[in-house]
C-alpha positions in Angstrom: -10.4 -58.5 2.0 -13.7 -58.8 0.8 -15.2 -56.8 -2.2 -17.1 -55.0 0.1 -14.5 -53.9 2.1 -12.0 -53.1 -0.7 -14.5 -50.9 -2.6 -15.2 -49.1 1.1 -11.9 -48.2 1.4 -10.8 -46.8 -2.2 -14.3 -45.0 -2.2 -12.5 -43.3 1.3 -9.2 -43.1 -0.1 -11.0 -41.1 -3.5 -13.4 -39.2 -0.9 -10.4 -37.6 1.1 -8.6 -35.3 -1.7 -12.2 -34.0 -2.3 -12.7 -33.0 1.6 -9.4 -31.2 1.5 -10.2 -29.4 -1.8 -13.2 -28.6 0.1 -11.2 -27.2 3.2 -8.8 -25.4 1.0 -11.5 -23.6 -1.0 -13.3 -22.5 2.2 -10.0 -20.9 3.3 -10.4 -17.0 3.2 -8.2 -15.3 0.6 -6.4 -11.7 1.1 -6.1 -9.9 -2.1 -2.8 -7.9 -1.8 -2.0 -5.3 -4.5 1.3 -2.9 -4.5 2.9 -0.3 -7.2 6.3 -2.1 -6.1 7.8 -5.1 -7.0 7.9 -8.3 -4.4 11.7 -8.0 -3.9 11.2 -4.4 -3.5 8.6 -5.3 -0.2 10.4 -8.0 0.9 10.7 -6.3 4.6 7.4 -5.1 4.7 5.8 -8.4 3.6 7.3 -10.0 6.6 5.5 -6.8 8.9 2.0 -7.3 7.0 2.6 -10.7 8.0 3.4 -10.4 11.8 -0.1 -8.1 11.4 -2.0 -11.5 10.7 -0.5 -13.6 12.7 -1.5 -11.6 15.7 -4.8 -12.6 15.1 -3.7 -16.2 14.2 -3.8 -16.2 10.5 -0.6 -17.6 9.0 -0.4 -17.7 5.1 -0.9 -21.4 3.8 -2.3 -23.0 6.8 -5.6 -21.1 7.4 -5.5 -17.9 4.8 -4.4 -17.9 1.5 -3.1 -14.3 -0.3 -3.5 -13.5 -4.0 -0.6 -11.4 -4.7 -0.9 -8.6 -7.4 2.5 -6.6 -8.0 2.5 -3.3 -10.7 5.9 -3.4 -10.7 6.4 0.6 -10.7 3.6 0.5 -13.7 0.8 2.6 -11.6 -1.2 2.2 -14.7 -1.6 -1.2 -14.6 -3.2 -0.8 -10.3 -6.9 -0.8 -11.9 -6.7 -3.8 -14.2 -4.8 -5.4 -10.8 -7.7 -4.8 -8.5 -10.6 -5.6 -11.0 -8.8 -9.1 -11.3 -9.3 -9.2 -7.8 -12.6 -8.6 -7.6 -13.5 -11.0 -10.3 -11.6 -13.3 -7.8 -14.1 -12.4 -5.4 -11.3 -12.8 -2.5 -12.6 -11.7 0.7 -11.1 -8.9 1.7 -8.4 -6.7 -0.8 -5.4 -5.3 1.4 -3.4 -2.1 -0.2 -0.9 -1.2 2.0 1.6 0.7 0.8 0.5 2.8 -2.3 -2.6 5.5 -2.6 -3.3 4.7 -6.3 -4.0 0.8 -5.4 -6.0 1.7 -2.8 -8.3 3.9 -5.3 -7.7 1.4 -8.0 -9.5 -1.0 -5.3 -12.1 1.3 -4.4 -13.2 2.1 -8.2 -13.7 -1.6 -8.5 -15.6 -2.7 -5.8 -18.5 -1.6 -3.4 -18.6 -4.7 -1.6 -15.3 -6.4 -0.9 -14.0 -5.1 2.0 -10.4 -3.1 1.7 -7.8 -2.1 3.8 -5.2 0.6 2.6 -2.3 2.3 3.5 -2.3 6.0 2.5 -0.1 9.2 2.8 -3.0 11.2 1.9 -6.0 12.4 3.8 -8.5 9.5 3.1 -11.4 11.8 3.3 -10.2 14.1 0.8 -8.8 11.1 -1.5 -12.6 9.7 -1.5 -11.7 6.2 0.2 -14.0 7.2 3.4 -16.5 9.5 4.7 -14.4 11.1 7.6 -12.0 9.5 10.2 -14.7 8.4 12.6 -17.0 6.5 10.6 -15.4 5.8 7.8 -18.5 4.2 6.1 -18.9 2.1 2.8 -16.5 -0.7 2.5 -12.8 0.7 2.9 -10.6 1.4 6.3 -7.3 1.8 7.0 -3.9 3.5 8.1 -3.1 7.2 7.4 0.5 7.8 7.5 -0.3 11.8 7.6 2.6 12.1 4.4 1.5 15.6 3.7 1.2 17.2 7.2 5.2 16.2 7.4 6.0 18.1 4.2 7.0 21.3 6.3 9.2 19.4 8.7 11.4 17.6 6.2 12.3 21.4 4.4 13.4 22.6 7.6 15.8 19.6 8.4 17.0 20.2 4.8 17.7 23.8 5.0 19.3 22.2 8.6 21.2 19.9 6.3 22.1 22.2 3.4 21.2 26.1 4.9 23.2 27.5 1.8 20.7 25.9 -0.6 18.9 28.0 -2.7 17.7 25.8 -5.6 15.6 22.7 -4.6 14.6 19.9 -7.1 11.3 18.0 -6.1 11.2 14.4 -7.5 7.3 13.0 -8.0 5.3 10.9 -9.8 2.7 12.3 -12.1 0.9 8.8 -11.9 0.5 8.8 -8.1 -2.5 10.5 -6.7 -0.8 11.1 -3.2 1.6 13.2 -4.9 -1.0 15.7 -6.3 -0.3 18.1 -3.7 3.3 17.4 -3.3 4.4 20.5 -5.1 2.5 23.0 -3.8 3.1 21.7 -0.1 7.2 22.4 -0.7 6.9 25.3 -2.1 4.8 26.5 0.5 7.5 25.3 3.3 10.3 26.9 0.9 11.5 29.7 2.9 13.9 31.9 0.8 14.5 28.9 -2.1 13.4 28.6 -5.7 11.7 24.9 -6.1 12.0 23.4 -9.8 9.5 20.4 -10.4 11.4 17.1 -11.7 8.7 14.4 -12.7 9.4 10.7 -13.3 6.5 7.7 -13.8 9.9 4.7 -14.4 12.7 4.1 -13.9 13.9 5.6 -17.3 12.2 8.6 -16.5 14.2 8.9 -12.9 17.4 8.7 -15.0 16.1 11.5 -17.3 15.3 13.6 -14.2 18.5 13.2 -12.7 20.3 14.6 -15.8 18.4 17.6 -15.2 19.3 18.3 -11.9 22.9 19.5 -13.4 21.5 21.6 -16.0 19.1 23.3 -13.1 21.7 23.7 -10.7 19.9 23.1 -8.0 21.7 22.0 -4.3 19.2 19.5 -3.2 16.9 17.1 -4.0 13.6 16.6 -2.1 11.9 13.3 -3.3 7.8 12.8 -2.7 6.7 9.5 -1.2 5.9 6.8 -2.9 6.6 3.2 -4.4 8.6 4.2 -7.3 11.7 6.2 -5.3 14.5 6.0 -2.8 15.3 1.9 -2.6 18.8 2.8 -1.4 21.5 5.6 -1.6 19.1 8.7 0.0 21.0 10.9 2.6 18.2 11.4 5.0 14.4 10.5 5.3 11.7 11.7 7.7 8.1 9.6 8.0 6.4 6.9 8.5 8.0 3.6 9.8 6.6 1.8 6.1 7.2 -1.8 7.3 5.1 -1.0 10.8 2.6 0.4 8.0 1.9 -2.5 6.3 1.8 -4.4 10.0 -1.0 -2.3 11.3 -2.8 -3.0 7.6 -2.0 -6.9 8.1 -3.4 -6.1 11.9 -6.8 -4.2 10.1 -6.9 -7.1 7.7 -7.1 -10.1 10.3 -10.1 -8.2 12.0 -12.1 -7.8 8.6 -11.3 -11.5 8.1 -12.9 -12.2 11.8 -16.2 -10.7 10.6 -15.5 -6.8 11.4 -16.9 -4.1 9.1 -14.9 -2.2 7.4 -16.8 0.9 7.5 -17.3 0.9 11.2 -15.6 3.1 13.6 -12.2 1.8 14.6 -12.5 3.3 18.0 -8.7 3.9 17.6 -5.8 6.8 17.1 -6.3 9.0 14.9 -3.8 8.1 12.6 -6.3 4.9 12.0 -9.8 5.2 10.4 
């Protein structure tokens, strides 16, 4: 092989990794924040991937995902959101935690945010209205608060003799701010006892209080910190389907849809 041909071949070989790196750099990046751990969200993450796949997005092929897990420490969420903003991700997805959505909203007014929340996104300050979200956020509402009365009804049917009901809430999760008030409003002839827990250790302490308070039933508020296994009954949104829908919306943002535009979808999606 002549010297000129050899130089051309080597130059081409050297340029190939550069081209690959350039292609990877152009790949959109999704910033993903959740208050739970990766192990807790295995099935939910699969549902999120399913939503992305409906639009042809596959992690590692044509989209990258930067995961940030708070591991139950809600106080870390602002730091995690700020880190993703600093990395200039294309969109931030917060499918399962209201506090994560609020942290992302506080961290950026420009990067699109796709949320999944249990409370009213208007009252939470995430969007201006359901019909016209405005700003940089859109997403899915679980309507958790609206289901509170139905849950208390089911609890009464399950334990009709219950006179004292404990309500377990996470004080660091803003989606639980009205839980106690709503449960008290839905209680008919029951005394409501408030219990708070913001960590696994505090959950243990709360359960020790159950015996002292002599409660007949336990009402657990929504959130990533509480029941993983062992709950007798639940009633509410299919969390995996919520993650899938957030994946669908995230894909739409990647395709160029503005987060603040009216979605033209049913009332539980904004």
